[in-house]
VMD Tcl script that draws the C-alpha trace (Angstrom):
set ca {
  {28.47 -79.60 117.08}
  {30.64 -78.15 119.84}
  {34.13 -76.72 120.06}
  {35.69 -77.71 123.36}
  {39.33 -78.52 122.57}
  {41.83 -75.70 122.31}
  {44.06 -77.49 119.79}
  {41.09 -77.71 117.39}
  {40.51 -73.96 117.75}
  {44.17 -73.22 117.00}
  {44.04 -75.56 113.98}
  {40.98 -73.74 112.60}
  {42.64 -70.36 113.22}
  {45.86 -71.34 111.40}
  {43.99 -72.88 108.46}
  {41.86 -69.74 108.02}
  {44.96 -67.55 108.23}
  {46.61 -69.57 105.48}
  {43.54 -69.64 103.21}
  {42.74 -65.94 103.50}
  {46.19 -64.39 103.61}
  {48.69 -66.63 101.85}
  {49.01 -66.58 98.08}
  {47.63 -69.50 96.06}
  {46.43 -71.44 99.10}
  {43.12 -73.21 98.45}
  {40.79 -74.29 101.24}
  {40.53 -77.97 100.24}
  {44.31 -78.41 100.19}
  {44.80 -76.38 103.40}
  {42.32 -78.51 105.37}
  {43.75 -81.71 103.88}
  {47.23 -80.78 105.14}
  {45.89 -79.75 108.56}
  {44.08 -83.06 109.08}
  {47.12 -85.02 107.87}
  {49.31 -83.18 110.37}
  {46.99 -84.11 113.28}
  {46.68 -87.86 113.01}
  {45.58 -88.11 116.65}
  {42.33 -86.22 116.07}
  {39.37 -88.59 116.03}
  {36.69 -88.60 113.33}
  {34.46 -86.35 115.47}
  {37.25 -83.79 115.92}
  {37.95 -83.80 112.18}
  {34.29 -83.25 111.40}
  {34.12 -80.29 113.81}
  {37.26 -78.68 112.37}
  {36.19 -79.15 108.74}
  {32.66 -77.89 109.25}
  {33.63 -74.77 111.20}
  {36.51 -74.00 108.82}
  {34.36 -74.25 105.69}
  {31.39 -72.42 107.21}
  {33.55 -69.49 108.26}
  {34.98 -69.22 104.73}
  {31.48 -69.47 103.29}
  {29.99 -66.81 105.56}
  {33.03 -64.50 105.82}
  {31.31 -61.31 104.60}
  {28.31 -61.81 106.86}
  {30.56 -62.51 109.84}
  {32.59 -59.37 109.07}
  {29.35 -57.40 109.35}
  {28.67 -58.92 112.80}
  {32.28 -58.19 113.80}
  {32.05 -54.61 112.60}
  {35.33 -54.89 110.65}
  {37.01 -56.73 107.82}
  {39.08 -59.85 108.46}
  {42.78 -59.20 109.07}
  {45.59 -61.55 110.13}
  {45.22 -60.18 113.67}
  {41.46 -60.67 114.20}
  {40.76 -64.21 113.06}
  {39.83 -65.30 116.60}
  {37.19 -62.56 116.60}
  {35.90 -63.96 113.30}
  {35.66 -67.41 114.88}
  {33.79 -65.99 117.89}
  {31.33 -64.23 115.56}
  {30.70 -67.54 113.81}
  {30.28 -69.52 117.04}
  {27.76 -66.98 118.35}
  {25.84 -66.69 115.07}
  {25.64 -70.47 114.56}
  {24.97 -71.02 118.29}
  {27.81 -73.53 118.47}
  {28.62 -74.59 122.03}
  {32.18 -73.62 122.91}
  {34.54 -73.00 125.80}
  {35.75 -69.52 126.72}
  {39.26 -70.05 125.41}
  {42.04 -67.65 126.43}
  {42.36 -66.66 122.72}
  {38.91 -65.07 123.02}
  {39.89 -62.74 125.87}
  {39.40 -59.05 125.10}
  {36.97 -59.67 122.22}
  {33.90 -57.45 122.63}
  {31.17 -60.04 122.42}
  {28.40 -57.56 123.34}
  {28.75 -55.67 120.04}
  {28.42 -58.88 118.06}
  {25.40 -60.00 120.07}
  {23.67 -56.63 119.55}
  {23.89 -57.07 115.78}
  {22.78 -60.69 115.97}
  {19.70 -59.72 117.99}
  {18.60 -57.32 115.23}
  {18.35 -60.35 112.92}
  {18.71 -58.22 109.76}
  {21.59 -57.35 107.44}
  {21.84 -54.21 105.27}
  {22.55 -55.71 101.81}
  {21.97 -58.86 99.76}
  {25.74 -59.26 99.35}
  {26.07 -59.47 103.14}
  {23.04 -61.74 103.46}
  {24.48 -64.26 101.00}
  {28.09 -63.51 101.97}
  {29.51 -62.65 98.56}
  {31.47 -59.66 97.26}
  {29.32 -56.70 96.15}
  {30.53 -56.98 92.54}
  {29.44 -60.63 92.43}
  {25.94 -59.85 93.73}
  {25.62 -57.29 90.91}
  {26.93 -59.72 88.27}
  {24.61 -62.53 89.37}
  {21.58 -60.26 89.43}
  {22.43 -58.82 86.02}
  {22.93 -62.25 84.42}
  {20.35 -64.41 86.20}
  {17.65 -61.89 87.10}
  {15.46 -62.53 90.19}
  {16.46 -66.22 90.21}
  {19.97 -65.36 91.45}
  {18.95 -65.31 95.13}
  {17.56 -68.85 94.99}
  {20.78 -70.06 93.35}
  {23.01 -68.20 95.79}
  {21.09 -69.70 98.71}
  {21.74 -73.18 97.27}
  {25.44 -72.38 96.72}
  {25.80 -71.59 100.43}
  {24.76 -75.10 101.40}
  {27.26 -77.86 101.99}
  {27.85 -80.08 98.96}
  {26.85 -83.73 99.31}
  {29.55 -86.35 98.69}
  {28.83 -88.16 95.44}
  {30.89 -90.99 93.98}
  {30.94 -92.39 90.47}
  {30.98 -96.17 90.40}
  {33.73 -97.27 88.02}
  {31.83 -99.52 85.60}
  {35.12 -101.03 84.39}
  {35.32 -102.79 87.75}
  {31.96 -102.70 89.53}
  {28.31 -101.64 89.47}
  {26.38 -99.11 91.55}
  {24.66 -101.92 93.44}
  {27.94 -103.71 94.22}
  {29.61 -100.45 95.29}
  {26.80 -99.60 97.72}
  {27.20 -103.09 99.20}
  {31.03 -102.86 99.38}
  {30.86 -99.47 101.11}
  {28.31 -100.84 103.56}
  {30.82 -103.57 104.48}
  {33.20 -100.69 105.40}
  {30.50 -98.97 107.53}
  {29.70 -96.28 104.96}
  {26.02 -95.82 104.19}
  {25.30 -94.81 100.60}
  {22.55 -95.01 97.99}
  {22.03 -94.74 94.23}
  {20.53 -91.58 92.69}
  {17.62 -91.72 90.25}
  {18.51 -90.63 86.69}
  {22.26 -90.78 87.38}
  {23.32 -94.26 86.16}
  {26.76 -94.33 87.85}
  {26.21 -92.11 90.90}
  {26.34 -93.16 94.55}
  {25.64 -90.59 97.27}
  {26.93 -90.86 100.84}
  {24.49 -90.54 103.71}
  {27.06 -88.42 105.57}
  {30.55 -87.05 104.91}
  {33.21 -89.74 105.33}
  {36.86 -90.03 104.32}
  {36.29 -92.48 101.47}
  {39.94 -92.36 100.40}
  {40.84 -94.71 103.25}
  {38.50 -97.45 102.02}
  {39.57 -100.66 100.32}
  {36.98 -99.89 97.61}
  {38.87 -96.70 96.74}
  {42.28 -98.36 96.76}
  {40.93 -101.02 94.39}
  {39.71 -98.34 91.97}
  {36.01 -99.11 92.33}
  {35.01 -95.43 92.36}
  {36.05 -91.81 91.92}
  {34.66 -88.85 93.84}
  {32.70 -86.93 91.18}
  {29.66 -84.71 91.61}
  {26.42 -85.94 90.02}
  {26.19 -82.92 87.67}
  {29.73 -83.50 86.44}
  {28.81 -87.12 85.62}
  {26.19 -85.90 83.13}
  {28.90 -84.59 80.79}
  {30.32 -87.99 79.83}
  {26.88 -89.16 78.74}
  {26.15 -85.87 76.99}
  {29.21 -86.35 74.74}
  {27.64 -89.57 73.42}
  {30.93 -91.50 73.12}
  {31.01 -94.90 71.41}
  {33.40 -97.81 71.83}
  {36.31 -97.64 69.39}
  {36.19 -93.90 68.77}
  {39.04 -91.43 69.04}
  {38.09 -88.98 71.75}
  {40.03 -85.86 72.76}
  {39.58 -84.42 76.24}
  {41.12 -81.01 75.59}
  {41.22 -79.59 79.14}
  {41.55 -82.88 81.00}
  {43.02 -81.63 84.28}
  {43.40 -84.47 86.77}
  {41.00 -86.51 84.70}
  {37.68 -86.95 86.54}
  {35.70 -86.77 83.30}
  {38.43 -88.53 81.26}
  {38.10 -91.61 83.46}
  {34.32 -91.56 83.07}
  {34.72 -91.47 79.28}
  {37.10 -94.47 79.46}
  {34.48 -96.40 81.41}
  {31.68 -95.44 79.00}
  {33.87 -96.61 76.10}
  {34.57 -99.87 77.96}
  {38.33 -99.24 77.48}
  {37.92 -99.57 73.69}
  {39.16 -96.91 71.28}
  {41.49 -94.07 72.25}
  {41.22 -91.10 74.57}
  {43.81 -88.35 74.21}
  {43.91 -86.27 77.38}
  {45.44 -82.81 76.95}
  {46.30 -80.17 79.51}
  {48.57 -77.16 79.99}
  {49.62 -78.41 83.47}
  {51.96 -81.39 83.50}
  {51.34 -82.20 87.19}
  {47.62 -82.61 86.53}
  {48.33 -85.13 83.79}
  {50.67 -87.01 86.15}
  {47.78 -87.26 88.62}
  {45.49 -88.44 85.80}
  {47.93 -91.25 84.96}
  {47.99 -92.35 88.58}
  {44.18 -92.35 88.75}
  {43.85 -94.17 85.41}
  {46.13 -96.94 86.64}
  {44.05 -97.39 89.79}
  {40.81 -97.34 87.76}
  {42.09 -99.87 85.22}
  {41.51 -97.41 82.36}
  {43.95 -98.47 79.64}
  {42.82 -96.45 76.62}
  {44.04 -93.02 77.82}
  {47.10 -91.30 76.42}
  {48.18 -88.01 78.03}
  {49.76 -85.16 76.07}
  {51.17 -82.06 77.70}
  {50.33 -78.90 75.72}
  {53.70 -77.21 75.40}
  {52.71 -75.16 72.36}
  {50.08 -74.93 69.63}
  {51.74 -77.71 67.62}
  {50.30 -80.31 70.01}
  {46.81 -79.11 69.04}
  {47.61 -78.72 65.32}
  {48.75 -82.35 65.08}
  {45.23 -83.37 66.07}
  {43.33 -81.20 63.54}
  {40.46 -83.17 61.91}
  {41.31 -86.29 63.96}
  {38.68 -86.52 66.73}
  {35.32 -88.31 66.57}
  {34.43 -86.67 69.88}
  {35.89 -83.64 71.62}
  {35.33 -82.50 75.18}
  {36.14 -78.89 76.00}
  {35.66 -78.60 79.75}
  {36.70 -74.96 79.64}
  {38.39 -72.96 82.40}
  {35.72 -70.80 84.01}
  {34.75 -68.71 87.03}
  {33.74 -71.85 88.97}
  {30.60 -70.11 90.27}
  {28.60 -73.32 89.90}
  {30.79 -75.15 92.42}
  {30.90 -72.65 95.32}
  {29.26 -75.31 97.52}
  {32.53 -77.24 97.54}
  {34.96 -74.35 96.85}
  {33.57 -71.45 98.90}
  {36.96 -69.72 99.07}
  {37.04 -69.11 95.32}
  {34.47 -66.29 95.61}
  {37.05 -64.32 97.64}
  {39.85 -65.05 95.16}
  {38.22 -63.95 91.88}
  {37.00 -60.57 90.62}
  {35.12 -59.15 87.63}
  {38.41 -58.64 85.80}
  {39.17 -62.35 86.17}
  {35.76 -63.26 84.71}
  {36.23 -60.89 81.77}
  {39.64 -62.42 81.12}
  {38.40 -66.01 81.37}
  {35.61 -65.29 78.87}
  {38.18 -64.22 76.26}
  {40.12 -67.40 77.01}
  {36.99 -69.56 76.59}
  {36.30 -68.07 73.15}
  {39.93 -68.59 72.12}
  {39.91 -72.22 73.30}
  {36.65 -72.89 71.41}
  {38.11 -71.41 68.23}
  {41.46 -73.22 68.42}
  {40.45 -76.58 69.86}
  {37.30 -77.12 67.75}
  {39.60 -77.66 64.75}
  {40.54 -81.05 66.24}
  {37.06 -82.34 65.43}
  {36.64 -84.26 62.18}
  {33.66 -83.69 59.87}
  {30.59 -85.40 61.35}
  {32.23 -85.41 64.79}
  {30.59 -83.98 67.91}
  {31.95 -81.85 70.72}
  {30.75 -80.72 74.12}
  {31.56 -77.26 75.47}
  {31.12 -77.40 79.24}
  {31.74 -75.18 82.26}
  {31.05 -75.32 85.98}
  {29.67 -71.77 85.82}
  {26.07 -70.57 86.01}
  {26.65 -67.30 84.12}
  {25.03 -67.17 80.65}
  {27.95 -64.99 79.48}
  {30.31 -67.94 80.05}
  {27.86 -70.51 78.72}
  {25.20 -70.23 76.02}
  {26.42 -66.76 74.98}
  {29.88 -68.21 74.30}
  {28.34 -70.99 72.20}
  {26.17 -68.50 70.26}
  {29.25 -66.36 69.56}
  {31.22 -69.41 68.37}
  {28.42 -70.63 66.06}
  {27.99 -67.16 64.58}
  {31.68 -67.17 63.54}
  {31.85 -70.84 62.53}
  {29.08 -71.81 60.06}
  {30.60 -75.29 59.63}
  {29.36 -76.18 63.14}
  {25.77 -76.88 64.15}
  {24.13 -76.63 67.58}
  {22.42 -79.86 68.68}
  {21.30 -79.32 72.30}
  {22.30 -77.85 75.65}
  {21.66 -78.50 79.32}
  {21.86 -76.07 82.22}
  {22.11 -77.64 85.67}
  {21.46 -75.13 88.44}
  {22.76 -75.46 92.04}
  {19.17 -75.25 93.36}
  {18.58 -78.69 91.79}
  {20.78 -80.15 94.55}
  {24.19 -80.70 92.95}
  {26.84 -78.49 91.32}
  {25.93 -75.89 88.72}
  {27.05 -76.93 85.23}
  {26.47 -76.03 81.62}
  {26.96 -78.25 78.59}
  {26.31 -77.75 74.87}
  {26.54 -80.45 72.20}
  {27.79 -79.19 68.84}
  {28.37 -81.08 65.59}
  {30.88 -80.28 62.87}
  {28.89 -80.48 59.65}
  {31.48 -79.54 57.01}
}
mol new
graphics top color blue
foreach p $ca { graphics top sphere $p radius 0.5 }
foreach p [lrange $ca 0 end-1] q [lrange $ca 1 end] { graphics top cylinder $p $q radius 0.2 }
display resetview
């Protein structure tokens, strides 16, 4: 990895500026736009830009310690220098680096120690406290895993292909991939590649979906011919998996409070050949009430802190705070209370989050069951980031009366 082209440096600088200092700008979308705007960059250039960009976001707090100051719109080049020196990335002495006191950074790097755990793992102080309080000594192991780069995992669309066929098709397009044990539909890439340009993608043979996320469809135990409600469907990654597991038979009602996400879901469903999905935009509570006692299966993939997916969304740790988590927990409880009424007697639901905090997960389920004796806990699964993929939680609950 080396940074030798000035236009790449400027691209990284501008993308960091946008992510850190502009409202509602998320790293994945920022980098996507940057790479689209520079069609002349080769695959090597793109890899360099993406890796440095994401690593700087991931290690921001640690790099600020080496810099001796917090990141501001005017010192992003200094932040980049601190990263290049710390990661020992070969680079040119660009004119943008003139006047940056490298000696001070090097002095701190030579010490090879940092004063706090929050700096070591590059997370806000409040988050270090929250993780330690909720996870105990295990939090450091999980945080270490969350600072690694996420692997690229695809879900073979069983409506159109099999894992074996997908691996072969990707190989024909010079992408090396392999199946993953205990994940029936998962295919992992040997190295990061832009899979969206492949014929296999255009033909709807796969979706990009982390291995942990793929567990949820199976956990819900859907059967062909059932009526299934995906209550927080978003752009539909899990909805499409449910359609495939149901072999396009029965009905899936995909709900969301964002109309644009449902529009994206429709587009993806068409490409995937998933015909049993109906989208409904939640404009008010009536949309939910119409479905009371109607669902055989209900998926509540609840809004959450997203702390289980920091590998792929490292910028979110700089965008949330304790107040946000407290607010989201109230929302989760409200959603559980309101949406669970859509389940018919004898039906089953999954409450899932991509968080690793017990207060968003099993504690929410315990609270719900305490207040709703007509529901019964069946089982739960906690997937931790240290196991290699995203952190997820899922609980299976049955409505008994």
